[in-house]
C-alpha positions as CSV (number, residue, x, y, z in Angstrom):
1,M,-0.7,7.1,-9.4
2,K,-1.8,8.9,-6.3
3,A,-2.3,7.3,-2.9
4,L,-4.9,8.4,-0.3
5,A,-3.1,9.0,2.9
6,R,-4.9,9.5,6.2
7,N,-4.8,8.8,9.9
8,Y,-7.1,6.1,11.5
9,F,-7.7,5.7,15.2
10,L,-7.9,2.5,17.2
11,H,-9.7,3.1,20.5
12,D,-8.6,1.4,23.8
13,F,-5.8,-0.5,22.1
14,A,-4.6,-3.2,24.5
15,F,-0.8,-3.9,24.3
16,D,0.7,-7.2,25.3
17,C,2.6,-5.4,28.0
18,G,-0.7,-4.8,29.7
19,E,-1.1,-1.1,29.0
20,V,-4.1,0.3,27.2
21,F,-3.7,3.2,24.8
22,P,-6.9,5.3,24.6
23,R,-6.5,6.4,21.0
24,L,-3.7,4.8,18.9
25,R,-3.1,6.5,15.6
26,I,-2.3,4.4,12.6
27,H,-1.4,6.2,9.4
28,A,-2.0,4.4,6.2
29,R,-1.9,5.0,2.4
30,T,-4.3,3.2,0.1
31,L,-4.5,2.9,-3.7
32,G,-7.5,1.6,-5.7
33,E,-10.9,0.6,-4.4
34,P,-12.0,-2.5,-2.5
35,R,-14.2,-5.0,-4.4
36,R,-16.3,-7.8,-3.0
37,D,-17.1,-11.2,-4.4
38,A,-20.6,-12.8,-4.8
39,N,-20.6,-13.7,-1.1
40,G,-19.8,-10.2,0.0
41,R,-16.2,-10.9,1.0
42,T,-13.4,-8.5,0.1
43,S,-11.6,-10.1,-2.9
44,N,-8.9,-7.7,-4.1
45,A,-7.2,-6.3,-1.0
46,V,-3.4,-6.4,-0.6
47,L,-1.6,-5.5,2.6
48,I,2.1,-4.5,2.2
49,L,4.2,-4.1,5.4
50,H,7.4,-2.1,5.8
51,G,10.7,-2.7,7.6
52,T,12.3,-1.4,10.9
53,T,12.5,2.4,11.0
54,G,10.7,2.6,7.7
55,S,7.1,3.5,6.7
56,G,4.6,2.7,4.0
57,A,6.0,5.7,2.1
58,Q,8.9,3.5,1.0
59,F,6.6,1.5,-1.2
60,M,5.6,4.6,-3.3
61,Q,9.1,4.8,-4.8
62,P,9.6,4.0,-8.5
63,T,11.7,0.9,-7.7
64,F,8.6,-0.6,-6.0
65,A,5.4,1.1,-7.0
66,G,6.7,1.8,-10.5
67,E,7.2,-1.9,-10.9
68,L,4.1,-3.3,-9.3
69,F,1.2,-0.9,-9.1
70,G,0.9,0.4,-12.7
71,P,-1.3,-0.8,-15.5
72,G,-0.7,-4.4,-16.4
73,Q,1.7,-4.9,-13.5
74,P,1.3,-7.7,-10.9
75,L,-0.5,-5.5,-8.3
76,D,-2.2,-3.1,-10.8
77,A,-4.0,-0.5,-8.6
78,R,-6.9,-0.5,-11.0
79,A,-7.7,-4.0,-10.0
80,H,-6.3,-4.2,-6.4
81,Y,-7.0,-2.3,-3.2
82,I,-3.5,-1.7,-1.9
83,I,-3.0,-0.9,1.8
84,L,0.3,0.5,3.1
85,P,0.2,1.2,6.8
86,D,2.8,2.7,9.0
87,G,3.5,0.3,11.9
88,I,3.2,1.3,15.5
89,G,6.2,3.5,16.4
90,H,6.9,4.3,12.7
91,G,6.2,6.9,10.1
92,N,3.1,9.0,11.0
93,S,1.6,6.4,13.4
94,S,1.7,6.9,17.2
95,K,5.3,6.7,18.4
96,P,7.5,7.5,21.4
97,S,8.8,10.8,19.9
98,D,5.3,12.2,19.6
99,E,5.3,13.2,23.3
100,L,5.5,10.2,25.7
101,R,9.1,9.2,24.9
102,M,10.0,6.3,27.2
103,R,6.6,6.4,28.7
104,F,5.1,5.1,25.5
105,P,3.8,1.5,25.9
106,K,6.4,-1.2,25.1
107,Y,5.2,-2.7,21.9
108,G,6.2,-5.9,20.1
109,Y,5.6,-7.4,16.7
110,R,2.4,-9.1,18.0
111,D,1.0,-5.7,18.9
112,M,2.0,-4.3,15.5
113,V,0.2,-7.2,13.7
114,H,-2.9,-6.8,15.9
115,A,-3.0,-3.1,15.1
116,Q,-2.8,-3.9,11.4
117,Y,-5.7,-6.4,11.8
118,R,-7.9,-3.8,13.6
119,L,-7.0,-1.2,11.0
120,L,-8.3,-3.5,8.3
121,T,-11.4,-4.8,10.0
122,E,-12.6,-1.8,12.0
123,C,-11.4,1.2,9.9
124,L,-11.3,-0.1,6.3
125,G,-14.0,-2.7,6.4
126,I,-11.7,-5.4,5.0
127,D,-12.6,-9.0,5.9
128,H,-10.3,-10.9,3.6
129,L,-7.0,-10.3,1.9
130,R,-5.8,-11.5,-1.5
131,L,-2.2,-11.1,-0.4
132,V,-0.1,-10.2,2.6
133,M,3.4,-9.3,1.8
134,G,6.2,-7.4,3.6
135,T,9.9,-6.5,3.6
136,S,12.3,-7.2,6.5
137,M,10.3,-6.5,9.6
138,G,7.3,-6.5,7.4
139,G,8.3,-9.9,6.1
140,M,8.4,-11.2,9.7
141,H,5.0,-9.7,10.3
142,T,3.8,-11.6,7.2
143,W,4.9,-14.9,8.8
144,L,2.9,-13.9,11.9
145,W,-0.2,-13.0,9.9
146,G,-0.1,-16.5,8.4
147,M,0.0,-18.0,11.8
148,Q,-2.4,-15.7,13.7
149,Q,-5.0,-15.3,11.0
150,P,-4.6,-18.4,8.8
151,D,-7.9,-18.0,6.9
152,F,-7.8,-14.3,6.4
153,M,-5.6,-14.3,3.3
154,D,-5.2,-16.2,0.0
155,R,-1.4,-15.8,-0.3
156,L,1.6,-14.8,1.8
157,L,4.8,-13.3,0.5
158,P,7.6,-12.5,3.1
159,L,10.7,-10.9,1.7
160,A,14.1,-10.5,3.4
161,S,13.1,-12.4,6.5
162,L,13.5,-15.7,8.3
163,P,10.8,-17.6,10.2
164,A,12.8,-18.0,13.4
165,Q,13.5,-16.2,16.7
166,I,16.1,-13.4,16.1
167,A,19.3,-14.8,17.5
168,G,23.0,-15.1,16.6
169,R,24.6,-12.2,14.7
170,N,21.3,-10.6,14.0
171,R,20.4,-10.3,17.7
172,M,23.9,-9.3,18.7
173,I,23.8,-6.3,16.3
174,R,20.3,-5.3,17.4
175,K,21.5,-5.4,21.1
176,M,24.5,-3.3,20.2
177,I,22.2,-0.7,18.5
178,M,20.0,-0.5,21.6
179,D,23.0,-0.5,24.0
180,S,24.6,2.4,22.0
181,I,21.6,4.5,22.8
182,R,20.9,3.4,26.4
183,S,24.5,3.7,27.5
184,D,24.9,7.3,26.3
185,P,24.6,9.7,29.2
186,A,23.2,12.3,26.9
187,W,20.2,10.0,26.3
188,Q,19.0,10.9,29.8
189,E,16.6,8.0,30.0
190,G,14.9,9.3,26.8
191,D,14.3,12.9,28.0
192,Y,17.0,14.5,25.8
193,A,16.6,18.0,24.3
194,E,18.5,17.0,21.2
195,Q,19.5,13.7,19.6
196,P,22.2,12.0,21.7
197,P,25.5,11.1,20.1
198,G,24.7,7.5,20.8
199,L,22.3,7.6,18.0
200,I,25.2,8.0,15.5
201,N,26.8,4.9,17.0
202,A,23.6,3.1,16.5
203,V,23.4,4.3,12.9
204,H,27.0,3.0,12.3
205,L,25.8,-0.5,13.4
206,L,22.6,-0.3,11.4
207,I,24.6,0.6,8.3
208,M,26.9,-2.4,8.8
209,M,24.0,-4.6,9.6
210,T,22.4,-4.0,6.2
211,S,25.7,-3.6,4.2
212,C,26.1,-5.0,0.7
213,P,29.8,-5.8,0.0
214,L,29.7,-6.2,-3.8
215,H,27.6,-3.1,-4.4
216,W,29.6,-1.0,-2.0
217,Q,32.9,-2.1,-3.6
218,N,31.5,-1.0,-7.0
219,E,30.2,2.3,-5.6
220,A,33.4,3.1,-3.6
221,P,36.4,1.4,-5.2
222,T,38.9,3.8,-3.6
223,R,39.6,4.9,0.0
224,A,38.4,8.4,-0.7
225,A,35.3,7.2,-2.4
226,A,34.6,4.8,0.5
227,D,35.0,7.6,3.1
228,S,32.7,9.9,1.1
229,F,30.1,7.1,0.6
230,L,30.0,6.4,4.4
231,A,29.7,10.0,5.4
232,Q,26.8,10.5,3.0
233,R,25.1,7.3,4.2
234,I,25.4,8.4,7.9
235,R,23.9,11.8,7.2
236,Q,21.1,10.3,5.2
237,V,20.1,7.7,7.8
238,A,20.6,9.8,10.9
239,S,18.6,12.7,9.5
240,V,15.3,10.7,9.7
241,L,15.8,8.9,13.0
242,D,14.9,9.6,16.6
243,A,16.8,7.8,19.3
244,N,13.8,6.7,21.4
245,D,11.8,5.6,18.3
246,M,14.8,3.6,17.1
247,L,15.3,2.0,20.5
248,Y,11.6,0.9,20.6
249,A,11.7,-0.3,17.0
250,F,14.6,-2.7,17.6
251,A,13.3,-3.8,21.0
252,A,10.0,-4.7,19.4
253,S,11.5,-7.7,17.7
254,E,12.2,-9.4,21.0
255,D,8.8,-11.2,20.9
256,Y,9.2,-12.6,17.4
257,D,9.4,-16.3,17.3
258,P,7.2,-17.9,14.7
259,A,9.0,-21.3,14.5
260,P,6.8,-23.1,17.0
261,G,3.6,-22.2,15.1
262,L,4.6,-22.6,11.5
263,E,2.2,-25.5,11.0
264,N,-0.7,-23.1,11.7
265,I,0.0,-21.5,8.3
266,R,-2.5,-22.7,5.7
267,A,-2.3,-20.1,2.9
268,P,0.2,-20.8,0.1
269,L,3.5,-19.0,0.8
270,L,6.3,-17.7,-1.3
271,A,9.4,-16.6,0.6
272,I,12.0,-14.5,-1.3
273,N,15.5,-13.7,0.1
274,S,18.7,-12.5,-1.5
275,A,22.0,-14.4,-1.2
276,D,23.9,-11.2,-0.3
277,D,21.5,-10.3,2.6
278,Q,23.7,-9.8,5.6
279,V,20.7,-9.7,7.9
280,N,19.4,-13.1,6.8
281,P,22.4,-15.0,5.4
282,P,21.4,-18.1,3.5
283,E,24.1,-20.3,5.0
284,L,22.1,-20.5,8.3
285,G,19.8,-23.0,6.6
286,I,16.8,-21.7,8.6
287,M,14.5,-21.2,5.6
288,E,15.2,-24.7,4.1
289,A,14.2,-26.3,7.5
290,A,11.0,-24.2,7.6
291,M,10.0,-25.2,4.1
292,R,10.0,-28.8,5.1
293,R,7.3,-28.0,7.6
294,L,5.0,-26.1,5.2
295,P,3.2,-28.2,2.7
296,D,2.3,-25.3,0.4
297,A,5.4,-23.1,0.4
298,R,8.3,-22.3,-1.9
299,Y,11.6,-20.5,-1.3
300,V,13.4,-18.4,-3.8
301,L,17.0,-17.3,-3.1
302,L,18.0,-14.6,-5.5
303,P,21.7,-15.0,-6.5
304,I,24.2,-12.2,-5.9
305,S,24.6,-9.9,-8.9
306,D,25.5,-6.4,-9.8
307,Q,21.7,-5.6,-9.5
308,T,21.1,-7.0,-6.0
309,R,21.5,-4.7,-3.0
310,G,21.9,-7.1,-0.1
311,H,19.1,-6.6,2.4
312,G,17.7,-3.7,0.4
313,T,16.9,-6.0,-2.6
314,H,13.5,-6.4,-1.0
315,T,12.4,-3.1,-2.5
316,L,13.9,-3.6,-5.9
317,A,10.8,-5.2,-7.3
318,A,12.2,-5.6,-10.8
319,L,14.4,-8.4,-9.5
320,W,11.6,-10.5,-8.2
321,K,8.3,-9.3,-9.5
322,H,8.1,-12.2,-12.0
323,H,8.0,-14.6,-9.1
324,L,5.1,-12.6,-7.6
325,A,3.2,-12.6,-10.9
326,Q,3.6,-16.3,-11.2
327,F,2.6,-16.8,-7.5
328,L,-0.6,-14.8,-8.0
């Protein structure tokens, strides 16, 4: 299974902040070929959206692509046209660390969804989607897609997300992540020569934000094992991050507030979360309240098990792909 990866360019992209970017680069991977129905409308396109600090590459891993894109699987690439974009500020798309640093336009989730829409319609010639799905930030984008383009898709599948403004513990940790970078003198307002130490402090918070108590206890049942596990996790996460990109990526969530517009969603929706997700804890009751406002929606809460991985359960498709297959 091989994806076609290339850069696409959106000319004169207008951000909500008022800035216009002459040539915004959006990197995307695609699998399969688009098909059209008798009316000429795209009938088999699937848009899959990644999480904060991630990229579309994460969906090519065996735990995701190996469970969904193969022959006979729910999103068989022989029958579907699968689109995996890197969001603004992420992966190989335009981002602060390219050159502009803190002079890069301040983007939000609405900008990211707008760029995805322009990628589909202007660059790929897609006028309809069979499915929009996403994980974490991509799940939040999925809610926005349903609100902002209610007739553009047949189905919506947000994973590891909530349809409400980011507040409470979630917001507090995000602010601590951003403050860890901004308050470091070595950050130098974004014009650092090497990654500032504040990035490691931000990584500490990100690791705790997405922690999984049961899995971590099983993986690190002794003090020495826990220390080794943490050190390895810090190295792994920090090695792929840039302080400015991380700062922008977490600030982008500040315009996310789908709750007032939930009634605009018309496509059938299936929301899937995991009970051990520390980012979207089920005890908040937010999802249940949203379901009462959506006439064609269903919520699946995966129980905690030795197989779930907290927030990261969203990319372990074996645990929820049967729900997707039934939904389609």
